[in-house]
Gaussian input, Z-matrix of N, CA and C with variables (Angstrom, degrees):
# hf/3-21g

backbone

0 1
 N
 C     1     B1
 C     2     B2     1     A1
 N     3     B3     2     A2     1     D1
 C     4     B4     3     A3     2     D2
 C     5     B5     4     A4     3     D3
 N     6     B6     5     A5     4     D4
 C     7     B7     6     A6     5     D5
 C     8     B8     7     A7     6     D6
 N     9     B9     8     A8     7     D7
 C    10    B10     9     A9     8     D8
 C    11    B11    10    A10     9     D9
 N    12    B12    11    A11    10    D10
 C    13    B13    12    A12    11    D11
 C    14    B14    13    A13    12    D12
 N    15    B15    14    A14    13    D13
 C    16    B16    15    A15    14    D14
 C    17    B17    16    A16    15    D15
 N    18    B18    17    A17    16    D16
 C    19    B19    18    A18    17    D17
 C    20    B20    19    A19    18    D18
 N    21    B21    20    A20    19    D19
 C    22    B22    21    A21    20    D20
 C    23    B23    22    A22    21    D21
 N    24    B24    23    A23    22    D22
 C    25    B25    24    A24    23    D23
 C    26    B26    25    A25    24    D24
 N    27    B27    26    A26    25    D25
 C    28    B28    27    A27    26    D26
 C    29    B29    28    A28    27    D27
 N    30    B30    29    A29    28    D28
 C    31    B31    30    A30    29    D29
 C    32    B32    31    A31    30    D30
 N    33    B33    32    A32    31    D31
 C    34    B34    33    A33    32    D32
 C    35    B35    34    A34    33    D33
 N    36    B36    35    A35    34    D34
 C    37    B37    36    A36    35    D35
 C    38    B38    37    A37    36    D36
 N    39    B39    38    A38    37    D37
 C    40    B40    39    A39    38    D38
 C    41    B41    40    A40    39    D39
 N    42    B42    41    A41    40    D40
 C    43    B43    42    A42    41    D41
 C    44    B44    43    A43    42    D42
 N    45    B45    44    A44    43    D43
 C    46    B46    45    A45    44    D44
 C    47    B47    46    A46    45    D45
 N    48    B48    47    A47    46    D46
 C    49    B49    48    A48    47    D47
 C    50    B50    49    A49    48    D48
 N    51    B51    50    A50    49    D49
 C    52    B52    51    A51    50    D50
 C    53    B53    52    A52    51    D51
 N    54    B54    53    A53    52    D52
 C    55    B55    54    A54    53    D53
 C    56    B56    55    A55    54    D54
 N    57    B57    56    A56    55    D55
 C    58    B58    57    A57    56    D56
 C    59    B59    58    A58    57    D57
 N    60    B60    59    A59    58    D58
 C    61    B61    60    A60    59    D59
 C    62    B62    61    A61    60    D60
 N    63    B63    62    A62    61    D61
 C    64    B64    63    A63    62    D62
 C    65    B65    64    A64    63    D63
 N    66    B66    65    A65    64    D64
 C    67    B67    66    A66    65    D65
 C    68    B68    67    A67    66    D66
 N    69    B69    68    A68    67    D67
 C    70    B70    69    A69    68    D68
 C    71    B71    70    A70    69    D69
 N    72    B72    71    A71    70    D70
 C    73    B73    72    A72    71    D71
 C    74    B74    73    A73    72    D72
 N    75    B75    74    A74    73    D73
 C    76    B76    75    A75    74    D74
 C    77    B77    76    A76    75    D75
 N    78    B78    77    A77    76    D76
 C    79    B79    78    A78    77    D77
 C    80    B80    79    A79    78    D78
 N    81    B81    80    A80    79    D79
 C    82    B82    81    A81    80    D80
 C    83    B83    82    A82    81    D81
 N    84    B84    83    A83    82    D82
 C    85    B85    84    A84    83    D83
 C    86    B86    85    A85    84    D84
 N    87    B87    86    A86    85    D85
 C    88    B88    87    A87    86    D86
 C    89    B89    88    A88    87    D87
 N    90    B90    89    A89    88    D88
 C    91    B91    90    A90    89    D89
 C    92    B92    91    A91    90    D90
 N    93    B93    92    A92    91    D91
 C    94    B94    93    A93    92    D92
 C    95    B95    94    A94    93    D93
 N    96    B96    95    A95    94    D94
 C    97    B97    96    A96    95    D95
 C    98    B98    97    A97    96    D96
 N    99    B99    98    A98    97    D97
 C   100   B100    99    A99    98    D98
 C   101   B101   100   A100    99    D99
 N   102   B102   101   A101   100   D100
 C   103   B103   102   A102   101   D101
 C   104   B104   103   A103   102   D102
 N   105   B105   104   A104   103   D103
 C   106   B106   105   A105   104   D104
 C   107   B107   106   A106   105   D105
 N   108   B108   107   A107   106   D106
 C   109   B109   108   A108   107   D107
 C   110   B110   109   A109   108   D108
 N   111   B111   110   A110   109   D109
 C   112   B112   111   A111   110   D110
 C   113   B113   112   A112   111   D111
 N   114   B114   113   A113   112   D112
 C   115   B115   114   A114   113   D113
 C   116   B116   115   A115   114   D114
 N   117   B117   116   A116   115   D115
 C   118   B118   117   A117   116   D116
 C   119   B119   118   A118   117   D117
 N   120   B120   119   A119   118   D118
 C   121   B121   120   A120   119   D119
 C   122   B122   121   A121   120   D120
 N   123   B123   122   A122   121   D121
 C   124   B124   123   A123   122   D122
 C   125   B125   124   A124   123   D123
 N   126   B126   125   A125   124   D124
 C   127   B127   126   A126   125   D125
 C   128   B128   127   A127   126   D126
 N   129   B129   128   A128   127   D127
 C   130   B130   129   A129   128   D128
 C   131   B131   130   A130   129   D129
 N   132   B132   131   A131   130   D130
 C   133   B133   132   A132   131   D131
 C   134   B134   133   A133   132   D132
 N   135   B135   134   A134   133   D133
 C   136   B136   135   A135   134   D134
 C   137   B137   136   A136   135   D135
 N   138   B138   137   A137   136   D136
 C   139   B139   138   A138   137   D137
 C   140   B140   139   A139   138   D138
 N   141   B141   140   A140   139   D139
 C   142   B142   141   A141   140   D140
 C   143   B143   142   A142   141   D141
 N   144   B144   143   A143   142   D142
 C   145   B145   144   A144   143   D143
 C   146   B146   145   A145   144   D144
 N   147   B147   146   A146   145   D145
 C   148   B148   147   A147   146   D146
 C   149   B149   148   A148   147   D147
 N   150   B150   149   A149   148   D148
 C   151   B151   150   A150   149   D149
 C   152   B152   151   A151   150   D150
 N   153   B153   152   A152   151   D151
 C   154   B154   153   A153   152   D152
 C   155   B155   154   A154   153   D153
 N   156   B156   155   A155   154   D154
 C   157   B157   156   A156   155   D155
 C   158   B158   157   A157   156   D156
 N   159   B159   158   A158   157   D157
 C   160   B160   159   A159   158   D158
 C   161   B161   160   A160   159   D159
 N   162   B162   161   A161   160   D160
 C   163   B163   162   A162   161   D161
 C   164   B164   163   A163   162   D162
 N   165   B165   164   A164   163   D163
 C   166   B166   165   A165   164   D164
 C   167   B167   166   A166   165   D165
 N   168   B168   167   A167   166   D166
 C   169   B169   168   A168   167   D167
 C   170   B170   169   A169   168   D168
 N   171   B171   170   A170   169   D169
 C   172   B172   171   A171   170   D170
 C   173   B173   172   A172   171   D171
 N   174   B174   173   A173   172   D172
 C   175   B175   174   A174   173   D173
 C   176   B176   175   A175   174   D174
 N   177   B177   176   A176   175   D175
 C   178   B178   177   A177   176   D176
 C   179   B179   178   A178   177   D177
 N   180   B180   179   A179   178   D178
 C   181   B181   180   A180   179   D179
 C   182   B182   181   A181   180   D180
 N   183   B183   182   A182   181   D181
 C   184   B184   183   A183   182   D182
 C   185   B185   184   A184   183   D183
 N   186   B186   185   A185   184   D184
 C   187   B187   186   A186   185   D185
 C   188   B188   187   A187   186   D186
 N   189   B189   188   A188   187   D187
 C   190   B190   189   A189   188   D188
 C   191   B191   190   A190   189   D189
 N   192   B192   191   A191   190   D190
 C   193   B193   192   A192   191   D191
 C   194   B194   193   A193   192   D192
 N   195   B195   194   A194   193   D193
 C   196   B196   195   A195   194   D194
 C   197   B197   196   A196   195   D195
 N   198   B198   197   A197   196   D196
 C   199   B199   198   A198   197   D197
 C   200   B200   199   A199   198   D198
 N   201   B201   200   A200   199   D199
 C   202   B202   201   A201   200   D200
 C   203   B203   202   A202   201   D201
 N   204   B204   203   A203   202   D202
 C   205   B205   204   A204   203   D203
 C   206   B206   205   A205   204   D204
 N   207   B207   206   A206   205   D205
 C   208   B208   207   A207   206   D206
 C   209   B209   208   A208   207   D207
 N   210   B210   209   A209   208   D208
 C   211   B211   210   A210   209   D209
 C   212   B212   211   A211   210   D210
 N   213   B213   212   A212   211   D211
 C   214   B214   213   A213   212   D212
 C   215   B215   214   A214   213   D213
 N   216   B216   215   A215   214   D214
 C   217   B217   216   A216   215   D215
 C   218   B218   217   A217   216   D216
 N   219   B219   218   A218   217   D217
 C   220   B220   219   A219   218   D218
 C   221   B221   220   A220   219   D219
 N   222   B222   221   A221   220   D220
 C   223   B223   222   A222   221   D221
 C   224   B224   223   A223   222   D222
 N   225   B225   224   A224   223   D223
 C   226   B226   225   A225   224   D224
 C   227   B227   226   A226   225   D225
 N   228   B228   227   A227   226   D226
 C   229   B229   228   A228   227   D227
 C   230   B230   229   A229   228   D228
 N   231   B231   230   A230   229   D229
 C   232   B232   231   A231   230   D230
 C   233   B233   232   A232   231   D231
 N   234   B234   233   A233   232   D232
 C   235   B235   234   A234   233   D233
 C   236   B236   235   A235   234   D234
 N   237   B237   236   A236   235   D235
 C   238   B238   237   A237   236   D236
 C   239   B239   238   A238   237   D237
 N   240   B240   239   A239   238   D238
 C   241   B241   240   A240   239   D239
 C   242   B242   241   A241   240   D240
 N   243   B243   242   A242   241   D241
 C   244   B244   243   A243   242   D242
 C   245   B245   244   A244   243   D243
 N   246   B246   245   A245   244   D244
 C   247   B247   246   A246   245   D245
 C   248   B248   247   A247   246   D246
 N   249   B249   248   A248   247   D247
 C   250   B250   249   A249   248   D248
 C   251   B251   250   A250   249   D249
 N   252   B252   251   A251   250   D250
 C   253   B253   252   A252   251   D251
 C   254   B254   253   A253   252   D252
 N   255   B255   254   A254   253   D253
 C   256   B256   255   A255   254   D254
 C   257   B257   256   A256   255   D255
 N   258   B258   257   A257   256   D256
 C   259   B259   258   A258   257   D257
 C   260   B260   259   A259   258   D258
 N   261   B261   260   A260   259   D259
 C   262   B262   261   A261   260   D260
 C   263   B263   262   A262   261   D261
 N   264   B264   263   A263   262   D262
 C   265   B265   264   A264   263   D263
 C   266   B266   265   A265   264   D264
 N   267   B267   266   A266   265   D265
 C   268   B268   267   A267   266   D266
 C   269   B269   268   A268   267   D267
 N   270   B270   269   A269   268   D268
 C   271   B271   270   A270   269   D269
 C   272   B272   271   A271   270   D270
 N   273   B273   272   A272   271   D271
 C   274   B274   273   A273   272   D272
 C   275   B275   274   A274   273   D273
 N   276   B276   275   A275   274   D274
 C   277   B277   276   A276   275   D275
 C   278   B278   277   A277   276   D276
 N   279   B279   278   A278   277   D277
 C   280   B280   279   A279   278   D278
 C   281   B281   280   A280   279   D279
 N   282   B282   281   A281   280   D280
 C   283   B283   282   A282   281   D281
 C   284   B284   283   A283   282   D282
 N   285   B285   284   A284   283   D283
 C   286   B286   285   A285   284   D284
 C   287   B287   286   A286   285   D285
 N   288   B288   287   A287   286   D286
 C   289   B289   288   A288   287   D287
 C   290   B290   289   A289   288   D288
 N   291   B291   290   A290   289   D289
 C   292   B292   291   A291   290   D290
 C   293   B293   292   A292   291   D291
 N   294   B294   293   A293   292   D292
 C   295   B295   294   A294   293   D293
 C   296   B296   295   A295   294   D294
 N   297   B297   296   A296   295   D295
 C   298   B298   297   A297   296   D296
 C   299   B299   298   A298   297   D297
 N   300   B300   299   A299   298   D298
 C   301   B301   300   A300   299   D299
 C   302   B302   301   A301   300   D300
 N   303   B303   302   A302   301   D301
 C   304   B304   303   A303   302   D302
 C   305   B305   304   A304   303   D303
 N   306   B306   305   A305   304   D304
 C   307   B307   306   A306   305   D305
 C   308   B308   307   A307   306   D306
 N   309   B309   308   A308   307   D307
 C   310   B310   309   A309   308   D308
 C   311   B311   310   A310   309   D309
 N   312   B312   311   A311   310   D310
 C   313   B313   312   A312   311   D311
 C   314   B314   313   A313   312   D312
 N   315   B315   314   A314   313   D313
 C   316   B316   315   A315   314   D314
 C   317   B317   316   A316   315   D315
 N   318   B318   317   A317   316   D316
 C   319   B319   318   A318   317   D317
 C   320   B320   319   A319   318   D318
 N   321   B321   320   A320   319   D319
 C   322   B322   321   A321   320   D320
 C   323   B323   322   A322   321   D321
 N   324   B324   323   A323   322   D322
 C   325   B325   324   A324   323   D323
 C   326   B326   325   A325   324   D324
 N   327   B327   326   A326   325   D325
 C   328   B328   327   A327   326   D326
 C   329   B329   328   A328   327   D327
 N   330   B330   329   A329   328   D328
 C   331   B331   330   A330   329   D329
 C   332   B332   331   A331   330   D330

   B1=1.4476
   B2=1.5132
   B3=1.3197
   B4=1.4701
   B5=1.5271
   B6=1.3433
   B7=1.4627
   B8=1.5180
   B9=1.3174
   B10=1.4528
   B11=1.5187
   B12=1.3407
   B13=1.4636
   B14=1.5348
   B15=1.3151
   B16=1.4746
   B17=1.5269
   B18=1.3166
   B19=1.4647
   B20=1.5198
   B21=1.3315
   B22=1.4693
   B23=1.4999
   B24=1.3195
   B25=1.4622
   B26=1.5235
   B27=1.3231
   B28=1.4748
   B29=1.5048
   B30=1.3245
   B31=1.4699
   B32=1.5444
   B33=1.3262
   B34=1.4580
   B35=1.5418
   B36=1.3128
   B37=1.4568
   B38=1.5371
   B39=1.3381
   B40=1.4496
   B41=1.5318
   B42=1.3001
   B43=1.4675
   B44=1.5315
   B45=1.3203
   B46=1.4577
   B47=1.5245
   B48=1.2775
   B49=1.4780
   B50=1.5357
   B51=1.3286
   B52=1.4521
   B53=1.5412
   B54=1.3461
   B55=1.4713
   B56=1.5252
   B57=1.3270
   B58=1.4793
   B59=1.5136
   B60=1.3261
   B61=1.4610
   B62=1.5157
   B63=1.3326
   B64=1.4421
   B65=1.5391
   B66=1.3286
   B67=1.4504
   B68=1.5159
   B69=1.3058
   B70=1.4700
   B71=1.5093
   B72=1.2752
   B73=1.4641
   B74=1.5282
   B75=1.3497
   B76=1.4639
   B77=1.5081
   B78=1.3000
   B79=1.4737
   B80=1.5274
   B81=1.3265
   B82=1.4643
   B83=1.5188
   B84=1.3013
   B85=1.4709
   B86=1.5066
   B87=1.3231
   B88=1.4707
   B89=1.5188
   B90=1.3012
   B91=1.4535
   B92=1.5091
   B93=1.3058
   B94=1.4649
   B95=1.5423
   B96=1.3139
   B97=1.4911
   B98=1.5197
   B99=1.2841
   B100=1.4820
   B101=1.5264
   B102=1.2992
   B103=1.4770
   B104=1.5095
   B105=1.3190
   B106=1.4676
   B107=1.5054
   B108=1.3048
   B109=1.4710
   B110=1.5179
   B111=1.3233
   B112=1.4602
   B113=1.5211
   B114=1.3125
   B115=1.4590
   B116=1.5315
   B117=1.3220
   B118=1.4666
   B119=1.5159
   B120=1.3316
   B121=1.4572
   B122=1.5172
   B123=1.3163
   B124=1.4523
   B125=1.5099
   B126=1.3169
   B127=1.4683
   B128=1.5311
   B129=1.3042
   B130=1.4704
   B131=1.5435
   B132=1.3229
   B133=1.4470
   B134=1.5291
   B135=1.3390
   B136=1.4578
   B137=1.5255
   B138=1.3159
   B139=1.4721
   B140=1.5269
   B141=1.3126
   B142=1.4515
   B143=1.5144
   B144=1.3119
   B145=1.4550
   B146=1.5344
   B147=1.3096
   B148=1.4712
   B149=1.5050
   B150=1.3397
   B151=1.4638
   B152=1.5284
   B153=1.3300
   B154=1.4837
   B155=1.5226
   B156=1.3171
   B157=1.4626
   B158=1.5141
   B159=1.3274
   B160=1.4866
   B161=1.5430
   B162=1.3204
   B163=1.4782
   B164=1.5301
   B165=1.3091
   B166=1.4711
   B167=1.5317
   B168=1.3701
   B169=1.4659
   B170=1.5134
   B171=1.3217
   B172=1.4508
   B173=1.5205
   B174=1.2967
   B175=1.4627
   B176=1.5424
   B177=1.3051
   B178=1.4737
   B179=1.5282
   B180=1.3189
   B181=1.4696
   B182=1.5164
   B183=1.3225
   B184=1.4943
   B185=1.5138
   B186=1.3412
   B187=1.4841
   B188=1.5299
   B189=1.3129
   B190=1.4777
   B191=1.5096
   B192=1.3212
   B193=1.4911
   B194=1.5259
   B195=1.3185
   B196=1.4487
   B197=1.5235
   B198=1.3276
   B199=1.4720
   B200=1.5211
   B201=1.3219
   B202=1.4647
   B203=1.5378
   B204=1.3237
   B205=1.4530
   B206=1.5369
   B207=1.3277
   B208=1.4683
   B209=1.5329
   B210=1.2909
   B211=1.4687
   B212=1.5274
   B213=1.3257
   B214=1.4706
   B215=1.5213
   B216=1.3001
   B217=1.4717
   B218=1.5188
   B219=1.3454
   B220=1.4504
   B221=1.5325
   B222=1.3188
   B223=1.4734
   B224=1.5138
   B225=1.3297
   B226=1.4565
   B227=1.5239
   B228=1.3286
   B229=1.4537
   B230=1.4987
   B231=1.3369
   B232=1.4703
   B233=1.5049
   B234=1.3004
   B235=1.4440
   B236=1.5129
   B237=1.3268
   B238=1.4583
   B239=1.5153
   B240=1.3328
   B241=1.4437
   B242=1.5261
   B243=1.3192
   B244=1.4620
   B245=1.5277
   B246=1.3287
   B247=1.4597
   B248=1.5047
   B249=1.3401
   B250=1.4571
   B251=1.5448
   B252=1.3093
   B253=1.4319
   B254=1.5300
   B255=1.3256
   B256=1.4523
   B257=1.5240
   B258=1.3367
   B259=1.4840
   B260=1.5273
   B261=1.3353
   B262=1.4554
   B263=1.5050
   B264=1.3260
   B265=1.4657
   B266=1.5173
   B267=1.3223
   B268=1.4676
   B269=1.5435
   B270=1.3195
   B271=1.4821
   B272=1.5257
   B273=1.3214
   B274=1.4625
   B275=1.5206
   B276=1.3202
   B277=1.4699
   B278=1.5347
   B279=1.3215
   B280=1.4734
   B281=1.5271
   B282=1.3205
   B283=1.4580
   B284=1.5287
   B285=1.3319
   B286=1.4474
   B287=1.5193
   B288=1.3288
   B289=1.4757
   B290=1.5142
   B291=1.3007
   B292=1.4675
   B293=1.5222
   B294=1.3055
   B295=1.4526
   B296=1.5144
   B297=1.3193
   B298=1.4669
   B299=1.5280
   B300=1.3425
   B301=1.4588
   B302=1.5238
   B303=1.3319
   B304=1.4783
   B305=1.5219
   B306=1.3299
   B307=1.4389
   B308=1.5297
   B309=1.3042
   B310=1.4692
   B311=1.5130
   B312=1.3179
   B313=1.4756
   B314=1.5380
   B315=1.3195
   B316=1.4603
   B317=1.5438
   B318=1.2991
   B319=1.4725
   B320=1.5214
   B321=1.3131
   B322=1.4710
   B323=1.5213
   B324=1.3136
   B325=1.4731
   B326=1.5093
   B327=1.3091
   B328=1.4676
   B329=1.5464
   B330=1.3341
   B331=1.4751
   B332=1.5158
   A1=111.75
   A2=117.52
   A3=119.98
   A4=111.03
   A5=118.56
   A6=121.16
   A7=109.66
   A8=117.17
   A9=120.56
   A10=110.68
   A11=116.83
   A12=120.02
   A13=110.62
   A14=116.24
   A15=120.54
   A16=110.66
   A17=116.51
   A18=121.02
   A19=110.99
   A20=117.40
   A21=120.95
   A22=110.28
   A23=118.49
   A24=121.27
   A25=109.91
   A26=117.10
   A27=120.46
   A28=111.07
   A29=116.41
   A30=120.46
   A31=110.95
   A32=116.55
   A33=121.31
   A34=112.43
   A35=115.81
   A36=120.44
   A37=111.99
   A38=117.30
   A39=120.65
   A40=110.93
   A41=115.84
   A42=120.76
   A43=108.62
   A44=115.49
   A45=120.88
   A46=108.26
   A47=115.24
   A48=121.79
   A49=107.82
   A50=119.82
   A51=121.63
   A52=112.76
   A53=118.16
   A54=119.83
   A55=110.52
   A56=116.46
   A57=120.35
   A58=109.26
   A59=117.85
   A60=120.59
   A61=112.23
   A62=117.61
   A63=120.95
   A64=110.51
   A65=115.77
   A66=122.13
   A67=111.25
   A68=117.33
   A69=122.96
   A70=113.47
   A71=118.22
   A72=120.23
   A73=109.84
   A74=117.34
   A75=124.89
   A76=113.47
   A77=117.69
   A78=121.54
   A79=108.39
   A80=116.44
   A81=121.82
   A82=109.23
   A83=116.94
   A84=123.64
   A85=107.37
   A86=117.96
   A87=122.07
   A88=107.48
   A89=115.54
   A90=120.31
   A91=114.80
   A92=114.91
   A93=122.11
   A94=113.70
   A95=117.69
   A96=119.73
   A97=112.10
   A98=117.31
   A99=121.06
   A100=112.27
   A101=117.35
   A102=119.69
   A103=113.86
   A104=116.77
   A105=119.26
   A106=109.82
   A107=116.01
   A108=120.37
   A109=110.35
   A110=117.86
   A111=122.25
   A112=109.34
   A113=116.86
   A114=121.74
   A115=113.11
   A116=117.10
   A117=119.56
   A118=109.56
   A119=114.92
   A120=121.27
   A121=113.75
   A122=118.69
   A123=122.39
   A124=111.19
   A125=116.53
   A126=120.09
   A127=108.43
   A128=115.13
   A129=121.16
   A130=109.24
   A131=116.00
   A132=122.62
   A133=109.66
   A134=115.81
   A135=120.06
   A136=109.91
   A137=114.53
   A138=121.10
   A139=106.28
   A140=115.60
   A141=122.08
   A142=106.34
   A143=116.95
   A144=122.81
   A145=107.35
   A146=115.85
   A147=121.40
   A148=109.33
   A149=115.77
   A150=119.53
   A151=110.15
   A152=116.68
   A153=121.12
   A154=106.84
   A155=115.78
   A156=120.02
   A157=110.69
   A158=117.28
   A159=120.02
   A160=109.89
   A161=115.62
   A162=118.41
   A163=111.07
   A164=115.85
   A165=119.80
   A166=112.99
   A167=115.32
   A168=118.91
   A169=114.31
   A170=118.09
   A171=119.87
   A172=111.11
   A173=118.64
   A174=122.36
   A175=107.38
   A176=116.94
   A177=122.02
   A178=110.18
   A179=115.53
   A180=120.76
   A181=110.88
   A182=117.18
   A183=120.79
   A184=111.78
   A185=117.25
   A186=120.89
   A187=108.70
   A188=116.68
   A189=121.13
   A190=111.86
   A191=116.93
   A192=120.37
   A193=110.04
   A194=117.07
   A195=121.39
   A196=110.62
   A197=116.94
   A198=120.33
   A199=110.91
   A200=117.60
   A201=122.05
   A202=112.79
   A203=116.22
   A204=119.66
   A205=109.70
   A206=116.61
   A207=118.76
   A208=110.24
   A209=117.96
   A210=127.73
   A211=111.23
   A212=116.29
   A213=120.87
   A214=105.98
   A215=116.89
   A216=122.26
   A217=109.36
   A218=114.83
   A219=121.67
   A220=110.28
   A221=116.95
   A222=118.66
   A223=109.92
   A224=116.81
   A225=121.50
   A226=108.39
   A227=114.96
   A228=120.90
   A229=109.16
   A230=116.47
   A231=122.10
   A232=109.61
   A233=117.13
   A234=122.31
   A235=114.50
   A236=117.18
   A237=120.93
   A238=114.17
   A239=118.88
   A240=123.18
   A241=109.06
   A242=115.20
   A243=120.04
   A244=108.90
   A245=114.39
   A246=119.33
   A247=109.60
   A248=113.10
   A249=118.71
   A250=105.33
   A251=115.23
   A252=122.02
   A253=108.68
   A254=116.41
   A255=121.99
   A256=108.87
   A257=114.97
   A258=119.45
   A259=108.52
   A260=115.99
   A261=123.40
   A262=109.84
   A263=116.77
   A264=119.95
   A265=107.90
   A266=116.32
   A267=120.94
   A268=108.93
   A269=116.53
   A270=120.31
   A271=110.80
   A272=117.69
   A273=120.32
   A274=110.98
   A275=118.85
   A276=120.92
   A277=110.29
   A278=115.50
   A279=119.08
   A280=111.41
   A281=116.61
   A282=121.13
   A283=112.18
   A284=117.20
   A285=121.44
   A286=114.01
   A287=117.07
   A288=120.58
   A289=113.38
   A290=116.88
   A291=119.96
   A292=110.46
   A293=115.71
   A294=119.23
   A295=111.15
   A296=117.66
   A297=121.47
   A298=113.16
   A299=117.13
   A300=120.88
   A301=109.38
   A302=114.99
   A303=119.39
   A304=112.14
   A305=118.38
   A306=122.19
   A307=107.92
   A308=116.41
   A309=118.38
   A310=114.59
   A311=117.53
   A312=119.02
   A313=112.98
   A314=118.07
   A315=121.20
   A316=109.48
   A317=115.79
   A318=120.55
   A319=111.40
   A320=118.14
   A321=122.20
   A322=111.22
   A323=118.45
   A324=121.50
   A325=112.47
   A326=117.14
   A327=120.20
   A328=113.99
   A329=116.59
   A330=120.68
   A331=110.59
   D1=-33.71
   D2=-179.68
   D3=-64.57
   D4=-29.52
   D5=175.94
   D6=-65.97
   D7=-40.16
   D8=178.78
   D9=-65.20
   D10=-42.39
   D11=178.67
   D12=-62.81
   D13=-39.45
   D14=178.32
   D15=-64.45
   D16=-43.65
   D17=178.16
   D18=-60.97
   D19=-44.77
   D20=178.66
   D21=-64.19
   D22=-41.33
   D23=179.92
   D24=-63.11
   D25=-41.52
   D26=177.78
   D27=-62.43
   D28=-44.15
   D29=179.91
   D30=-61.92
   D31=-43.46
   D32=-179.24
   D33=-66.81
   D34=-25.98
   D35=-177.93
   D36=-81.47
   D37=-13.93
   D38=-179.62
   D39=-69.13
   D40=128.42
   D41=178.77
   D42=-75.96
   D43=145.65
   D44=172.56
   D45=-118.75
   D46=164.27
   D47=177.76
   D48=-51.68
   D49=132.30
   D50=-177.68
   D51=-58.18
   D52=-29.15
   D53=177.59
   D54=-64.02
   D55=-33.08
   D56=178.39
   D57=-69.20
   D58=-41.67
   D59=-179.99
   D60=-60.31
   D61=-39.79
   D62=178.15
   D63=-66.01
   D64=-41.17
   D65=-179.00
   D66=-68.68
   D67=-37.91
   D68=-165.74
   D69=-107.43
   D70=52.89
   D71=176.38
   D72=-74.58
   D73=125.42
   D74=175.39
   D75=63.27
   D76=37.91
   D77=175.69
   D78=-138.21
   D79=164.35
   D80=175.10
   D81=-91.18
   D82=126.46
   D83=177.73
   D84=-101.80
   D85=125.72
   D86=-177.65
   D87=-145.50
   D88=178.53
   D89=171.05
   D90=100.58
   D91=-172.28
   D92=-172.92
   D93=-63.84
   D94=-24.32
   D95=-179.18
   D96=-86.34
   D97=-5.13
   D98=-174.86
   D99=-56.59
   D100=-39.56
   D101=-174.44
   D102=-117.62
   D103=21.80
   D104=178.13
   D105=-104.71
   D106=154.11
   D107=176.50
   D108=-100.77
   D109=-10.90
   D110=179.00
   D111=-100.45
   D112=103.76
   D113=-176.75
   D114=-102.72
   D115=-16.29
   D116=-179.03
   D117=-62.65
   D118=129.92
   D119=179.30
   D120=78.03
   D121=4.95
   D122=179.24
   D123=-103.06
   D124=159.93
   D125=176.33
   D126=-111.05
   D127=121.87
   D128=178.66
   D129=-78.53
   D130=153.33
   D131=-178.97
   D132=-120.61
   D133=125.10
   D134=179.53
   D135=-132.14
   D136=147.02
   D137=166.06
   D138=-111.24
   D139=126.03
   D140=173.45
   D141=-100.88
   D142=112.71
   D143=-178.49
   D144=-95.61
   D145=119.08
   D146=-176.70
   D147=-112.01
   D148=155.52
   D149=-179.59
   D150=-65.01
   D151=-36.96
   D152=176.27
   D153=-159.94
   D154=159.93
   D155=177.84
   D156=-68.26
   D157=-33.67
   D158=177.18
   D159=-63.25
   D160=-40.65
   D161=179.14
   D162=-65.08
   D163=-33.75
   D164=-177.71
   D165=-78.16
   D166=-40.61
   D167=-171.50
   D168=-112.68
   D169=-8.63
   D170=-175.03
   D171=67.80
   D172=-142.37
   D173=-179.58
   D174=-91.79
   D175=82.34
   D176=-175.19
   D177=-135.61
   D178=155.42
   D179=175.15
   D180=-63.70
   D181=-18.20
   D182=179.73
   D183=-64.22
   D184=-28.32
   D185=177.75
   D186=-57.06
   D187=-54.38
   D188=-178.53
   D189=-64.25
   D190=-39.73
   D191=-179.16
   D192=-63.85
   D193=-42.79
   D194=-178.79
   D195=-67.41
   D196=-36.26
   D197=178.68
   D198=-68.10
   D199=-42.49
   D200=-175.99
   D201=-68.84
   D202=-40.19
   D203=-174.98
   D204=-143.85
   D205=73.61
   D206=-177.93
   D207=-76.62
   D208=149.67
   D209=-1.47
   D210=-93.29
   D211=157.18
   D212=165.44
   D213=-76.95
   D214=142.70
   D215=-178.79
   D216=-124.57
   D217=132.79
   D218=-176.77
   D219=-128.38
   D220=146.73
   D221=173.10
   D222=-79.89
   D223=152.29
   D224=176.89
   D225=-147.84
   D226=154.41
   D227=179.13
   D228=-143.84
   D229=139.63
   D230=177.01
   D231=-158.66
   D232=129.97
   D233=175.02
   D234=55.76
   D235=35.58
   D236=179.58
   D237=84.44
   D238=-3.41
   D239=177.28
   D240=-99.31
   D241=147.78
   D242=175.90
   D243=-121.21
   D244=152.06
   D245=-176.98
   D246=-151.02
   D247=161.28
   D248=165.29
   D249=-113.15
   D250=136.26
   D251=-174.93
   D252=-119.09
   D253=116.21
   D254=178.43
   D255=-96.27
   D256=130.86
   D257=-176.53
   D258=-106.02
   D259=125.73
   D260=177.68
   D261=-134.71
   D262=141.28
   D263=172.25
   D264=-74.37
   D265=159.50
   D266=176.60
   D267=-56.59
   D268=-42.81
   D269=-179.24
   D270=-60.38
   D271=-48.24
   D272=-179.65
   D273=-68.30
   D274=-34.79
   D275=177.88
   D276=-60.19
   D277=-45.87
   D278=178.67
   D279=-66.63
   D280=-44.30
   D281=-178.49
   D282=-63.90
   D283=-41.43
   D284=-176.62
   D285=-82.60
   D286=-6.56
   D287=176.43
   D288=-99.16
   D289=3.88
   D290=175.74
   D291=-77.35
   D292=147.17
   D293=177.96
   D294=-64.48
   D295=-20.16
   D296=178.59
   D297=-93.66
   D298=11.27
   D299=-179.10
   D300=-60.38
   D301=144.44
   D302=-178.26
   D303=-73.63
   D304=-22.27
   D305=174.37
   D306=-126.52
   D307=145.72
   D308=-174.27
   D309=-105.89
   D310=9.36
   D311=-174.97
   D312=-62.29
   D313=-36.89
   D314=177.95
   D315=-83.90
   D316=-48.54
   D317=-176.98
   D318=-55.70
   D319=-42.80
   D320=-176.21
   D321=-62.97
   D322=-30.81
   D323=-179.35
   D324=-71.21
   D325=-26.36
   D326=-175.39
   D327=-116.50
   D328=4.40
   D329=-178.50
   D330=-70.84

């Protein structure tokens, strides 16, 4: 387990382009752009982890959609950068990151 903690600490210590930091407050940044310095023309990948879908969407049909087939994915743009933002509740994030998850789309990104 200490190897995993060291790996996570190393990942968190990696600097990212300052434009990404402004764009990505309180979200997980992952994907092919994570370690590149050339962001023009690229699509950033973010996971927005929310306490619950109700907290994120209020009284919206998106709550049910996100529960049935998580994550919901939305386009976003800021300061000339573009991204796709996947929304997951904390519960679904934990459930979908288990090695025994029925679908590997989330687990594979963080394995």
